[in-house]
PQR file of N, CA, C, O and H, with PARSE charges and radii, in Angstrom:
ATOM      1  N   MET A   1     -42.839 -20.908  62.358 -0.4000 1.5000
ATOM      2  CA  MET A   1     -42.895 -20.449  63.722 -0.0000 2.0000
ATOM      3  C   MET A   1     -41.491 -20.040  64.185  0.5500 1.7000
ATOM      4  O   MET A   1     -40.532 -20.798  64.034 -0.5500 1.4000
ATOM      5  N   LYS A   2     -41.389 -18.858  64.737 -0.4000 1.5000
ATOM      6  CA  LYS A   2     -40.103 -18.339  65.195 -0.0000 2.0000
ATOM      7  C   LYS A   2     -39.738 -18.940  66.551  0.5500 1.7000
ATOM      8  O   LYS A   2     -40.553 -18.975  67.473 -0.5500 1.4000
ATOM      9  H   LYS A   2     -42.168 -18.243  64.859  0.4000 1.0000
ATOM     10  N   ARG A   3     -38.513 -19.404  66.649 -0.4000 1.5000
ATOM     11  CA  ARG A   3     -38.022 -19.988  67.898 -0.0000 2.0000
ATOM     12  C   ARG A   3     -37.528 -18.886  68.826  0.5500 1.7000
ATOM     13  O   ARG A   3     -36.733 -18.039  68.416 -0.5500 1.4000
ATOM     14  H   ARG A   3     -37.851 -19.376  65.900  0.4000 1.0000
ATOM     15  N   ILE A   4     -37.988 -18.890  70.060 -0.4000 1.5000
ATOM     16  CA  ILE A   4     -37.594 -17.878  71.040 -0.0000 2.0000
ATOM     17  C   ILE A   4     -36.354 -18.354  71.777  0.5500 1.7000
ATOM     18  O   ILE A   4     -36.302 -19.482  72.267 -0.5500 1.4000
ATOM     19  H   ILE A   4     -38.634 -19.578  70.393  0.4000 1.0000
ATOM     20  N   GLN A   5     -35.352 -17.476  71.851 -0.4000 1.5000
ATOM     21  CA  GLN A   5     -34.164 -17.780  72.641 -0.0000 2.0000
ATOM     22  C   GLN A   5     -34.140 -16.843  73.837  0.5500 1.7000
ATOM     23  O   GLN A   5     -34.084 -15.622  73.690 -0.5500 1.4000
ATOM     24  H   GLN A   5     -35.394 -16.560  71.453  0.4000 1.0000
ATOM     25  N   TYR A   6     -34.182 -17.423  74.990 -0.4000 1.5000
ATOM     26  CA  TYR A   6     -34.170 -16.633  76.213 -0.0000 2.0000
ATOM     27  C   TYR A   6     -32.745 -16.255  76.581  0.5500 1.7000
ATOM     28  O   TYR A   6     -31.807 -17.024  76.376 -0.5500 1.4000
ATOM     29  H   TYR A   6     -34.227 -18.415  75.109  0.4000 1.0000
ATOM     30  N   LYS A   7     -32.602 -15.050  77.130 -0.4000 1.5000
ATOM     31  CA  LYS A   7     -31.299 -14.615  77.615 -0.0000 2.0000
ATOM     32  C   LYS A   7     -31.127 -15.116  79.040  0.5500 1.7000
ATOM     33  O   LYS A   7     -32.005 -14.937  79.883 -0.5500 1.4000
ATOM     34  H   LYS A   7     -33.364 -14.424  77.297  0.4000 1.0000
ATOM     35  N   ILE A   8     -30.014 -15.732  79.293 -0.4000 1.5000
ATOM     36  CA  ILE A   8     -29.704 -16.263  80.617 -0.0000 2.0000
ATOM     37  C   ILE A   8     -28.601 -15.416  81.226  0.5500 1.7000
ATOM     38  O   ILE A   8     -27.610 -15.099  80.568 -0.5500 1.4000
ATOM     39  H   ILE A   8     -29.300 -15.878  78.607  0.4000 1.0000
ATOM     40  N   SER A   9     -28.782 -15.050  82.494 -0.4000 1.5000
ATOM     41  CA  SER A   9     -27.750 -14.325  83.236 -0.0000 2.0000
ATOM     42  C   SER A   9     -27.032 -15.311  84.136  0.5500 1.7000
ATOM     43  O   SER A   9     -27.652 -15.994  84.951 -0.5500 1.4000
ATOM     44  H   SER A   9     -29.586 -15.308  83.029  0.4000 1.0000
ATOM     45  N   VAL A  10     -25.713 -15.379  83.979 -0.4000 1.5000
ATOM     46  CA  VAL A  10     -24.886 -16.226  84.825 -0.0000 2.0000
ATOM     47  C   VAL A  10     -24.126 -15.302  85.763  0.5500 1.7000
ATOM     48  O   VAL A  10     -23.353 -14.452  85.320 -0.5500 1.4000
ATOM     49  H   VAL A  10     -25.209 -14.824  83.317  0.4000 1.0000
ATOM     50  N   ILE A  11     -24.348 -15.473  87.056 -0.4000 1.5000
ATOM     51  CA  ILE A  11     -23.728 -14.612  88.065 -0.0000 2.0000
ATOM     52  C   ILE A  11     -22.641 -15.402  88.773  0.5500 1.7000
ATOM     53  O   ILE A  11     -22.895 -16.468  89.335 -0.5500 1.4000
ATOM     54  H   ILE A  11     -24.976 -16.163  87.416  0.4000 1.0000
ATOM     55  N   VAL A  12     -21.420 -14.865  88.740 -0.4000 1.5000
ATOM     56  CA  VAL A  12     -20.286 -15.546  89.357 -0.0000 2.0000
ATOM     57  C   VAL A  12     -19.681 -14.636  90.428  0.5500 1.7000
ATOM     58  O   VAL A  12     -19.116 -13.591  90.108 -0.5500 1.4000
ATOM     59  H   VAL A  12     -21.213 -14.000  88.284  0.4000 1.0000
ATOM     60  N   PRO A  13     -19.801 -15.034  91.704 -0.5600 1.5000
ATOM     61  CA  PRO A  13     -19.121 -14.277  92.751  0.2800 2.0000
ATOM     62  C   PRO A  13     -17.619 -14.607  92.715  0.5500 1.7000
ATOM     63  O   PRO A  13     -17.233 -15.767  92.565 -0.5500 1.4000
ATOM     64  N   VAL A  14     -16.792 -13.583  92.852 -0.4000 1.5000
ATOM     65  CA  VAL A  14     -15.336 -13.769  92.783 -0.0000 2.0000
ATOM     66  C   VAL A  14     -14.702 -13.187  94.038  0.5500 1.7000
ATOM     67  O   VAL A  14     -14.931 -12.028  94.386 -0.5500 1.4000
ATOM     68  H   VAL A  14     -17.105 -12.642  92.973  0.4000 1.0000
ATOM     69  N   TYR A  15     -13.901 -14.009  94.710 -0.4000 1.5000
ATOM     70  CA  TYR A  15     -13.149 -13.508  95.866 -0.0000 2.0000
ATOM     71  C   TYR A  15     -11.859 -14.309  96.030  0.5500 1.7000
ATOM     72  O   TYR A  15     -11.883 -15.473  96.431 -0.5500 1.4000
ATOM     73  H   TYR A  15     -13.715 -14.950  94.427  0.4000 1.0000
ATOM     74  N   ASN A  16     -10.744 -13.671  95.715 -0.4000 1.5000
ATOM     75  CA  ASN A  16      -9.403 -14.219  95.923 -0.0000 2.0000
ATOM     76  C   ASN A  16      -9.211 -15.639  95.396  0.5500 1.7000
ATOM     77  O   ASN A  16      -8.767 -16.527  96.123 -0.5500 1.4000
ATOM     78  H   ASN A  16     -10.726 -12.726  95.389  0.4000 1.0000
ATOM     79  N   LYS A  17      -9.545 -15.839  94.141 -0.4000 1.5000
ATOM     80  CA  LYS A  17      -9.294 -17.128  93.481 -0.0000 2.0000
ATOM     81  C   LYS A  17      -8.696 -16.878  92.100  0.5500 1.7000
ATOM     82  O   LYS A  17      -9.159 -17.421  91.097 -0.5500 1.4000
ATOM     83  H   LYS A  17      -9.906 -15.118  93.550  0.4000 1.0000
ATOM     84  N   LYS A  18      -7.671 -16.054  92.072 -0.4000 1.5000
ATOM     85  CA  LYS A  18      -7.055 -15.636  90.814 -0.0000 2.0000
ATOM     86  C   LYS A  18      -6.685 -16.827  89.934  0.5500 1.7000
ATOM     87  O   LYS A  18      -6.841 -16.765  88.714 -0.5500 1.4000
ATOM     88  H   LYS A  18      -7.296 -15.613  92.887  0.4000 1.0000
ATOM     89  N   GLU A  19      -6.202 -17.901  90.534 -0.4000 1.5000
ATOM     90  CA  GLU A  19      -5.733 -19.043  89.747 -0.0000 2.0000
ATOM     91  C   GLU A  19      -6.863 -19.822  89.069  0.5500 1.7000
ATOM     92  O   GLU A  19      -6.600 -20.656  88.202 -0.5500 1.4000
ATOM     93  H   GLU A  19      -6.075 -17.951  91.525  0.4000 1.0000
ATOM     94  N   TYR A  20      -8.114 -19.561  89.452 -0.4000 1.5000
ATOM     95  CA  TYR A  20      -9.242 -20.290  88.882 -0.0000 2.0000
ATOM     96  C   TYR A  20     -10.212 -19.415  88.073  0.5500 1.7000
ATOM     97  O   TYR A  20     -11.041 -19.943  87.332 -0.5500 1.4000
ATOM     98  H   TYR A  20      -8.327 -18.883  90.156  0.4000 1.0000
ATOM     99  N   VAL A  21     -10.119 -18.124  88.206 -0.4000 1.5000
ATOM    100  CA  VAL A  21     -11.110 -17.229  87.597 -0.0000 2.0000
ATOM    101  C   VAL A  21     -11.143 -17.364  86.080  0.5500 1.7000
ATOM    102  O   VAL A  21     -12.227 -17.490  85.511 -0.5500 1.4000
ATOM    103  H   VAL A  21      -9.446 -17.695  88.808  0.4000 1.0000
ATOM    104  N   ALA A  22     -10.007 -17.343  85.412 -0.4000 1.5000
ATOM    105  CA  ALA A  22      -9.971 -17.431  83.951 -0.0000 2.0000
ATOM    106  C   ALA A  22     -10.553 -18.758  83.472  0.5500 1.7000
ATOM    107  O   ALA A  22     -11.298 -18.790  82.492 -0.5500 1.4000
ATOM    108  H   ALA A  22      -9.126 -17.240  85.874  0.4000 1.0000
ATOM    109  N   GLN A  23     -10.221 -19.843  84.151 -0.4000 1.5000
ATOM    110  CA  GLN A  23     -10.751 -21.153  83.776 -0.0000 2.0000
ATOM    111  C   GLN A  23     -12.271 -21.186  83.923  0.5500 1.7000
ATOM    112  O   GLN A  23     -12.966 -21.751  83.079 -0.5500 1.4000
ATOM    113  H   GLN A  23      -9.616 -19.817  84.947  0.4000 1.0000
ATOM    114  N   CYS A  24     -12.779 -20.591  84.977 -0.4000 1.5000
ATOM    115  CA  CYS A  24     -14.222 -20.521  85.210 -0.0000 2.0000
ATOM    116  C   CYS A  24     -14.905 -19.733  84.099  0.5500 1.7000
ATOM    117  O   CYS A  24     -15.909 -20.181  83.545 -0.5500 1.4000
ATOM    118  H   CYS A  24     -12.214 -20.132  85.663  0.4000 1.0000
ATOM    119  N   ILE A  25     -14.369 -18.571  83.774 -0.4000 1.5000
ATOM    120  CA  ILE A  25     -14.961 -17.716  82.741 -0.0000 2.0000
ATOM    121  C   ILE A  25     -14.912 -18.410  81.385  0.5500 1.7000
ATOM    122  O   ILE A  25     -15.905 -18.426  80.658 -0.5500 1.4000
ATOM    123  H   ILE A  25     -13.554 -18.207  84.223  0.4000 1.0000
ATOM    124  N   ASP A  26     -13.764 -18.981  81.043 -0.4000 1.5000
ATOM    125  CA  ASP A  26     -13.625 -19.668  79.764 -0.0000 2.0000
ATOM    126  C   ASP A  26     -14.605 -20.825  79.645  0.5500 1.7000
ATOM    127  O   ASP A  26     -15.161 -21.066  78.574 -0.5500 1.4000
ATOM    128  H   ASP A  26     -12.957 -18.968  81.633  0.4000 1.0000
ATOM    129  N   SER A  27     -14.813 -21.532  80.731 -0.4000 1.5000
ATOM    130  CA  SER A  27     -15.750 -22.653  80.727 -0.0000 2.0000
ATOM    131  C   SER A  27     -17.175 -22.188  80.446  0.5500 1.7000
ATOM    132  O   SER A  27     -17.896 -22.814  79.668 -0.5500 1.4000
ATOM    133  H   SER A  27     -14.360 -21.336  81.601  0.4000 1.0000
ATOM    134  N   ILE A  28     -17.571 -21.107  81.069 -0.4000 1.5000
ATOM    135  CA  ILE A  28     -18.915 -20.573  80.849 -0.0000 2.0000
ATOM    136  C   ILE A  28     -19.075 -20.086  79.412  0.5500 1.7000
ATOM    137  O   ILE A  28     -20.095 -20.343  78.774 -0.5500 1.4000
ATOM    138  H   ILE A  28     -16.985 -20.599  81.701  0.4000 1.0000
ATOM    139  N   LEU A  29     -18.066 -19.383  78.907 -0.4000 1.5000
ATOM    140  CA  LEU A  29     -18.143 -18.832  77.551 -0.0000 2.0000
ATOM    141  C   LEU A  29     -18.075 -19.908  76.468  0.5500 1.7000
ATOM    142  O   LEU A  29     -18.475 -19.654  75.332 -0.5500 1.4000
ATOM    143  H   LEU A  29     -17.237 -19.174  79.426  0.4000 1.0000
ATOM    144  N   SER A  30     -17.583 -21.085  76.788 -0.4000 1.5000
ATOM    145  CA  SER A  30     -17.482 -22.153  75.791 -0.0000 2.0000
ATOM    146  C   SER A  30     -18.766 -22.981  75.664  0.5500 1.7000
ATOM    147  O   SER A  30     -18.829 -23.907  74.855 -0.5500 1.4000
ATOM    148  H   SER A  30     -17.258 -21.292  77.711  0.4000 1.0000
ATOM    149  N   GLN A  31     -19.776 -22.652  76.452 -0.4000 1.5000
ATOM    150  CA  GLN A  31     -21.037 -23.374  76.374 -0.0000 2.0000
ATOM    151  C   GLN A  31     -21.691 -23.147  75.011  0.5500 1.7000
ATOM    152  O   GLN A  31     -21.486 -22.110  74.380 -0.5500 1.4000
ATOM    153  H   GLN A  31     -19.724 -21.900  77.109  0.4000 1.0000
ATOM    154  N   SER A  32     -22.467 -24.111  74.572 -0.4000 1.5000
ATOM    155  CA  SER A  32     -23.096 -24.010  73.261 -0.0000 2.0000
ATOM    156  C   SER A  32     -24.218 -22.970  73.216  0.5500 1.7000
ATOM    157  O   SER A  32     -24.503 -22.418  72.153 -0.5500 1.4000
ATOM    158  H   SER A  32     -22.633 -24.953  75.085  0.4000 1.0000
ATOM    159  N   TYR A  33     -24.847 -22.703  74.341 -0.4000 1.5000
ATOM    160  CA  TYR A  33     -25.896 -21.690  74.390 -0.0000 2.0000
ATOM    161  C   TYR A  33     -25.238 -20.312  74.377  0.5500 1.7000
ATOM    162  O   TYR A  33     -24.491 -19.977  75.296 -0.5500 1.4000
ATOM    163  H   TYR A  33     -24.616 -23.152  75.204  0.4000 1.0000
ATOM    164  N   ARG A  34     -25.500 -19.529  73.368 -0.4000 1.5000
ATOM    165  CA  ARG A  34     -24.790 -18.269  73.173 -0.0000 2.0000
ATOM    166  C   ARG A  34     -25.509 -17.045  73.702  0.5500 1.7000
ATOM    167  O   ARG A  34     -24.880 -16.003  73.888 -0.5500 1.4000
ATOM    168  H   ARG A  34     -26.107 -19.802  72.621  0.4000 1.0000
ATOM    169  N   ASN A  35     -26.791 -17.136  73.949 -0.4000 1.5000
ATOM    170  CA  ASN A  35     -27.560 -15.960  74.355 -0.0000 2.0000
ATOM    171  C   ASN A  35     -27.533 -15.805  75.875  0.5500 1.7000
ATOM    172  O   ASN A  35     -28.552 -15.947  76.551 -0.5500 1.4000
ATOM    173  H   ASN A  35     -27.302 -17.982  73.799  0.4000 1.0000
ATOM    174  N   LEU A  36     -26.351 -15.514  76.387 -0.4000 1.5000
ATOM    175  CA  LEU A  36     -26.224 -15.329  77.826 -0.0000 2.0000
ATOM    176  C   LEU A  36     -25.350 -14.131  78.132  0.5500 1.7000
ATOM    177  O   LEU A  36     -24.544 -13.688  77.314 -0.5500 1.4000
ATOM    178  H   LEU A  36     -25.524 -15.399  75.838  0.4000 1.0000
ATOM    179  N   GLU A  37     -25.536 -13.624  79.334 -0.4000 1.5000
ATOM    180  CA  GLU A  37     -24.663 -12.562  79.831 -0.0000 2.0000
ATOM    181  C   GLU A  37     -23.968 -13.097  81.067  0.5500 1.7000
ATOM    182  O   GLU A  37     -24.547 -13.857  81.843 -0.5500 1.4000
ATOM    183  H   GLU A  37     -26.191 -13.984  79.999  0.4000 1.0000
ATOM    184  N   LEU A  38     -22.722 -12.693  81.239 -0.4000 1.5000
ATOM    185  CA  LEU A  38     -21.928 -13.132  82.365 -0.0000 2.0000
ATOM    186  C   LEU A  38     -21.670 -11.937  83.279  0.5500 1.7000
ATOM    187  O   LEU A  38     -21.079 -10.940  82.864 -0.5500 1.4000
ATOM    188  H   LEU A  38     -22.252 -12.076  80.609  0.4000 1.0000
ATOM    189  N   LEU A  39     -22.116 -12.050  84.511 -0.4000 1.5000
ATOM    190  CA  LEU A  39     -21.940 -10.991  85.500 -0.0000 2.0000
ATOM    191  C   LEU A  39     -20.937 -11.474  86.543  0.5500 1.7000
ATOM    192  O   LEU A  39     -21.208 -12.416  87.287 -0.5500 1.4000
ATOM    193  H   LEU A  39     -22.596 -12.860  84.848  0.4000 1.0000
ATOM    194  N   LEU A  40     -19.788 -10.825  86.591 -0.4000 1.5000
ATOM    195  CA  LEU A  40     -18.741 -11.179  87.540 -0.0000 2.0000
ATOM    196  C   LEU A  40     -18.796 -10.189  88.693  0.5500 1.7000
ATOM    197  O   LEU A  40     -18.637  -8.985  88.492 -0.5500 1.4000
ATOM    198  H   LEU A  40     -19.568 -10.059  85.987  0.4000 1.0000
ATOM    199  N   ILE A  41     -19.020 -10.690  89.893 -0.4000 1.5000
ATOM    200  CA  ILE A  41     -19.150  -9.842  91.066 -0.0000 2.0000
ATOM    201  C   ILE A  41     -17.894  -9.997  91.915  0.5500 1.7000
ATOM    202  O   ILE A  41     -17.734 -10.985  92.633 -0.5500 1.4000
ATOM    203  H   ILE A  41     -19.150 -11.668  90.057  0.4000 1.0000
ATOM    204  N   ASP A  42     -17.007  -9.012  91.824 -0.4000 1.5000
ATOM    205  CA  ASP A  42     -15.765  -9.015  92.595 -0.0000 2.0000
ATOM    206  C   ASP A  42     -16.062  -8.477  93.988  0.5500 1.7000
ATOM    207  O   ASP A  42     -16.430  -7.313  94.152 -0.5500 1.4000
ATOM    208  H   ASP A  42     -17.136  -8.210  91.241  0.4000 1.0000
ATOM    209  N   ASP A  43     -15.900  -9.331  94.984 -0.4000 1.5000
ATOM    210  CA  ASP A  43     -16.233  -8.977  96.368 -0.0000 2.0000
ATOM    211  C   ASP A  43     -14.993  -8.511  97.130  0.5500 1.7000
ATOM    212  O   ASP A  43     -14.691  -9.018  98.210 -0.5500 1.4000
ATOM    213  H   ASP A  43     -15.602 -10.276  94.851  0.4000 1.0000
ATOM    214  N   GLY A  44     -14.284  -7.545  96.558 -0.4000 1.5000
ATOM    215  CA  GLY A  44     -13.129  -6.960  97.241 -0.0000 2.0000
ATOM    216  C   GLY A  44     -11.887  -7.825  97.210  0.5500 1.7000
ATOM    217  O   GLY A  44     -11.119  -7.833  98.172 -0.5500 1.4000
ATOM    218  H   GLY A  44     -14.530  -7.133  95.681  0.4000 1.0000
ATOM    219  N   SER A  45     -11.675  -8.549  96.132 -0.4000 1.5000
ATOM    220  CA  SER A  45     -10.493  -9.413  96.022 -0.0000 2.0000
ATOM    221  C   SER A  45      -9.214  -8.605  96.154  0.5500 1.7000
ATOM    222  O   SER A  45      -9.132  -7.459  95.713 -0.5500 1.4000
ATOM    223  H   SER A  45     -12.299  -8.543  95.351  0.4000 1.0000
ATOM    224  N   THR A  46      -8.217  -9.231  96.773 -0.4000 1.5000
ATOM    225  CA  THR A  46      -6.928  -8.566  96.975 -0.0000 2.0000
ATOM    226  C   THR A  46      -5.781  -9.319  96.308  0.5500 1.7000
ATOM    227  O   THR A  46      -4.620  -8.942  96.472 -0.5500 1.4000
ATOM    228  H   THR A  46      -8.283 -10.162  97.130  0.4000 1.0000
ATOM    229  N   ASP A  47      -6.089 -10.377  95.561 -0.4000 1.5000
ATOM    230  CA  ASP A  47      -5.035 -11.211  94.970 -0.0000 2.0000
ATOM    231  C   ASP A  47      -4.879 -11.027  93.463  0.5500 1.7000
ATOM    232  O   ASP A  47      -4.127 -11.769  92.832 -0.5500 1.4000
ATOM    233  H   ASP A  47      -7.032 -10.683  95.428  0.4000 1.0000
ATOM    234  N   GLY A  48      -5.569 -10.063  92.881 -0.4000 1.5000
ATOM    235  CA  GLY A  48      -5.484  -9.841  91.439 -0.0000 2.0000
ATOM    236  C   GLY A  48      -6.632 -10.454  90.663  0.5500 1.7000
ATOM    237  O   GLY A  48      -6.668 -10.353  89.436 -0.5500 1.4000
ATOM    238  H   GLY A  48      -6.180  -9.460  93.394  0.4000 1.0000
ATOM    239  N   SER A  49      -7.564 -11.081  91.344 -0.4000 1.5000
ATOM    240  CA  SER A  49      -8.732 -11.660  90.675 -0.0000 2.0000
ATOM    241  C   SER A  49      -9.517 -10.599  89.913  0.5500 1.7000
ATOM    242  O   SER A  49     -10.017 -10.852  88.817 -0.5500 1.4000
ATOM    243  H   SER A  49      -7.535 -11.163  92.340  0.4000 1.0000
ATOM    244  N   SER A  50      -9.620  -9.417  90.498 -0.4000 1.5000
ATOM    245  CA  SER A  50     -10.388  -8.339  89.861 -0.0000 2.0000
ATOM    246  C   SER A  50      -9.763  -7.929  88.531  0.5500 1.7000
ATOM    247  O   SER A  50     -10.485  -7.598  87.591 -0.5500 1.4000
ATOM    248  H   SER A  50      -9.214  -9.211  91.388  0.4000 1.0000
ATOM    249  N   ALA A  51      -8.437  -7.945  88.438 -0.4000 1.5000
ATOM    250  CA  ALA A  51      -7.761  -7.598  87.185 -0.0000 2.0000
ATOM    251  C   ALA A  51      -8.050  -8.636  86.106  0.5500 1.7000
ATOM    252  O   ALA A  51      -8.223  -8.292  84.937 -0.5500 1.4000
ATOM    253  H   ALA A  51      -7.851  -8.213  89.202  0.4000 1.0000
ATOM    254  N   VAL A  52      -8.102  -9.904  86.499 -0.4000 1.5000
ATOM    255  CA  VAL A  52      -8.439 -10.971  85.551 -0.0000 2.0000
ATOM    256  C   VAL A  52      -9.849 -10.749  85.018  0.5500 1.7000
ATOM    257  O   VAL A  52     -10.085 -10.859  83.815 -0.5500 1.4000
ATOM    258  H   VAL A  52      -7.962 -10.184  87.448  0.4000 1.0000
ATOM    259  N   CYS A  53     -10.780 -10.440  85.904 -0.4000 1.5000
ATOM    260  CA  CYS A  53     -12.159 -10.178  85.494 -0.0000 2.0000
ATOM    261  C   CYS A  53     -12.224  -9.001  84.527  0.5500 1.7000
ATOM    262  O   CYS A  53     -12.930  -9.054  83.520 -0.5500 1.4000
ATOM    263  H   CYS A  53     -10.588 -10.351  86.881  0.4000 1.0000
ATOM    264  N   ASP A  54     -11.491  -7.946  84.836 -0.4000 1.5000
ATOM    265  CA  ASP A  54     -11.496  -6.748  83.996 -0.0000 2.0000
ATOM    266  C   ASP A  54     -10.997  -7.038  82.583  0.5500 1.7000
ATOM    267  O   ASP A  54     -11.450  -6.403  81.630 -0.5500 1.4000
ATOM    268  H   ASP A  54     -10.917  -7.903  85.655  0.4000 1.0000
ATOM    269  N   LYS A  55     -10.067  -7.990  82.431 -0.4000 1.5000
ATOM    270  CA  LYS A  55      -9.554  -8.345  81.104 -0.0000 2.0000
ATOM    271  C   LYS A  55     -10.650  -8.947  80.227  0.5500 1.7000
ATOM    272  O   LYS A  55     -10.631  -8.786  79.007 -0.5500 1.4000
ATOM    273  H   LYS A  55      -9.699  -8.506  83.205  0.4000 1.0000
ATOM    274  N   TYR A  56     -11.592  -9.633  80.841 -0.4000 1.5000
ATOM    275  CA  TYR A  56     -12.669 -10.276  80.093 -0.0000 2.0000
ATOM    276  C   TYR A  56     -13.843  -9.338  79.811  0.5500 1.7000
ATOM    277  O   TYR A  56     -14.612  -9.565  78.877 -0.5500 1.4000
ATOM    278  H   TYR A  56     -11.607  -9.765  81.832  0.4000 1.0000
ATOM    279  N   ALA A  57     -13.976  -8.304  80.606 -0.4000 1.5000
ATOM    280  CA  ALA A  57     -15.145  -7.419  80.482 -0.0000 2.0000
ATOM    281  C   ALA A  57     -15.203  -6.780  79.105  0.5500 1.7000
ATOM    282  O   ALA A  57     -14.209  -6.272  78.587 -0.5500 1.4000
ATOM    283  H   ALA A  57     -13.351  -8.120  81.364  0.4000 1.0000
ATOM    284  N   ASP A  58     -16.411  -6.820  78.524 -0.4000 1.5000
ATOM    285  CA  ASP A  58     -16.602  -6.161  77.239 -0.0000 2.0000
ATOM    286  C   ASP A  58     -17.723  -5.121  77.302  0.5500 1.7000
ATOM    287  O   ASP A  58     -18.029  -4.474  76.301 -0.5500 1.4000
ATOM    288  H   ASP A  58     -17.219  -7.233  78.945  0.4000 1.0000
ATOM    289  N   GLY A  59     -18.328  -4.965  78.471 -0.4000 1.5000
ATOM    290  CA  GLY A  59     -19.360  -3.948  78.647 -0.0000 2.0000
ATOM    291  C   GLY A  59     -20.747  -4.350  78.199  0.5500 1.7000
ATOM    292  O   GLY A  59     -21.722  -3.676  78.530 -0.5500 1.4000
ATOM    293  H   GLY A  59     -18.079  -5.491  79.284  0.4000 1.0000
ATOM    294  N   GLU A  60     -20.853  -5.428  77.459 -0.4000 1.5000
ATOM    295  CA  GLU A  60     -22.162  -5.879  76.989 -0.0000 2.0000
ATOM    296  C   GLU A  60     -22.458  -7.288  77.480  0.5500 1.7000
ATOM    297  O   GLU A  60     -23.313  -7.489  78.342 -0.5500 1.4000
ATOM    298  H   GLU A  60     -20.061  -5.975  77.190  0.4000 1.0000
ATOM    299  N   ARG A  61     -21.754  -8.247  76.931 -0.4000 1.5000
ATOM    300  CA  ARG A  61     -22.013  -9.646  77.291 -0.0000 2.0000
ATOM    301  C   ARG A  61     -21.362 -10.019  78.618  0.5500 1.7000
ATOM    302  O   ARG A  61     -21.910 -10.823  79.373 -0.5500 1.4000
ATOM    303  H   ARG A  61     -21.060  -8.083  76.230  0.4000 1.0000
ATOM    304  N   ILE A  62     -20.215  -9.452  78.903 -0.4000 1.5000
ATOM    305  CA  ILE A  62     -19.495  -9.752  80.143 -0.0000 2.0000
ATOM    306  C   ILE A  62     -19.292  -8.448  80.904  0.5500 1.7000
ATOM    307  O   ILE A  62     -18.622  -7.530  80.432 -0.5500 1.4000
ATOM    308  H   ILE A  62     -19.770  -8.800  78.290  0.4000 1.0000
ATOM    309  N   ARG A  63     -19.886  -8.389  82.088 -0.4000 1.5000
ATOM    310  CA  ARG A  63     -19.769  -7.181  82.905 -0.0000 2.0000
ATOM    311  C   ARG A  63     -19.195  -7.543  84.277  0.5500 1.7000
ATOM    312  O   ARG A  63     -19.458  -8.615  84.824 -0.5500 1.4000
ATOM    313  H   ARG A  63     -20.431  -9.135  82.471  0.4000 1.0000
ATOM    314  N   VAL A  64     -18.406  -6.615  84.809 -0.4000 1.5000
ATOM    315  CA  VAL A  64     -17.772  -6.814  86.113 -0.0000 2.0000
ATOM    316  C   VAL A  64     -18.269  -5.735  87.063  0.5500 1.7000
ATOM    317  O   VAL A  64     -18.352  -4.560  86.706 -0.5500 1.4000
ATOM    318  H   VAL A  64     -18.193  -5.744  84.365  0.4000 1.0000
ATOM    319  N   PHE A  65     -18.592  -6.151  88.257 -0.4000 1.5000
ATOM    320  CA  PHE A  65     -19.007  -5.229  89.312 -0.0000 2.0000
ATOM    321  C   PHE A  65     -18.038  -5.392  90.472  0.5500 1.7000
ATOM    322  O   PHE A  65     -17.863  -6.492  90.996 -0.5500 1.4000
ATOM    323  H   PHE A  65     -18.524  -7.106  88.546  0.4000 1.0000
ATOM    324  N   HIS A  66     -17.411  -4.293  90.870 -0.4000 1.5000
ATOM    325  CA  HIS A  66     -16.480  -4.310  91.996 -0.0000 2.0000
ATOM    326  C   HIS A  66     -17.175  -3.717  93.217  0.5500 1.7000
ATOM    327  O   HIS A  66     -17.849  -2.691  93.126 -0.5500 1.4000
ATOM    328  H   HIS A  66     -17.553  -3.399  90.444  0.4000 1.0000
ATOM    329  N   GLN A  67     -17.004  -4.365  94.336 -0.4000 1.5000
ATOM    330  CA  GLN A  67     -17.578  -3.850  95.584 -0.0000 2.0000
ATOM    331  C   GLN A  67     -16.614  -4.171  96.736  0.5500 1.7000
ATOM    332  O   GLN A  67     -15.718  -5.005  96.603 -0.5500 1.4000
ATOM    333  H   GLN A  67     -16.457  -5.199  94.410  0.4000 1.0000
ATOM    334  N   LYS A  68     -16.817  -3.505  97.837 -0.4000 1.5000
ATOM    335  CA  LYS A  68     -16.044  -3.820  99.027 -0.0000 2.0000
ATOM    336  C   LYS A  68     -16.468  -5.178  99.539  0.5500 1.7000
ATOM    337  O   LYS A  68     -17.610  -5.595  99.345 -0.5500 1.4000
ATOM    338  H   LYS A  68     -17.545  -2.827  97.945  0.4000 1.0000
ATOM    339  N   ASN A  69     -15.552  -5.866 100.193 -0.4000 1.5000
ATOM    340  CA  ASN A  69     -15.857  -7.195 100.715 -0.0000 2.0000
ATOM    341  C   ASN A  69     -17.046  -7.157 101.660  0.5500 1.7000
ATOM    342  O   ASN A  69     -17.067  -6.405 102.634 -0.5500 1.4000
ATOM    343  H   ASN A  69     -14.624  -5.527 100.351  0.4000 1.0000
ATOM    344  N   GLY A  70     -18.040  -7.991 101.346 -0.4000 1.5000
ATOM    345  CA  GLY A  70     -19.261  -8.030 102.143 -0.0000 2.0000
ATOM    346  C   GLY A  70     -19.324  -9.191 103.102  0.5500 1.7000
ATOM    347  O   GLY A  70     -20.264  -9.297 103.890 -0.5500 1.4000
ATOM    348  H   GLY A  70     -18.023  -8.602 100.555  0.4000 1.0000
ATOM    349  N   GLY A  71     -18.336 -10.065 103.047 -0.4000 1.5000
ATOM    350  CA  GLY A  71     -18.297 -11.203 103.975 -0.0000 2.0000
ATOM    351  C   GLY A  71     -19.221 -12.303 103.671  0.5500 1.7000
ATOM    352  O   GLY A  71     -19.256 -13.298 104.396 -0.5500 1.4000
ATOM    353  H   GLY A  71     -17.573  -9.979 102.407  0.4000 1.0000
TER
END
């Protein structure tokens, strides 16, 4: 019997927390469950958080969405 692995989407809102973003992403990526996608939603950060997110983006497993601050 074939074991089914479900894909899990992890959505992380990001807003002006540059000092914590990399630690958050690394923590999620170090989980034992590998069949997941990480969606980073940059809500108009002005402190460089968006650049940190962009460094991790690979276009497939880790995607970044930039938008204007929605409050």
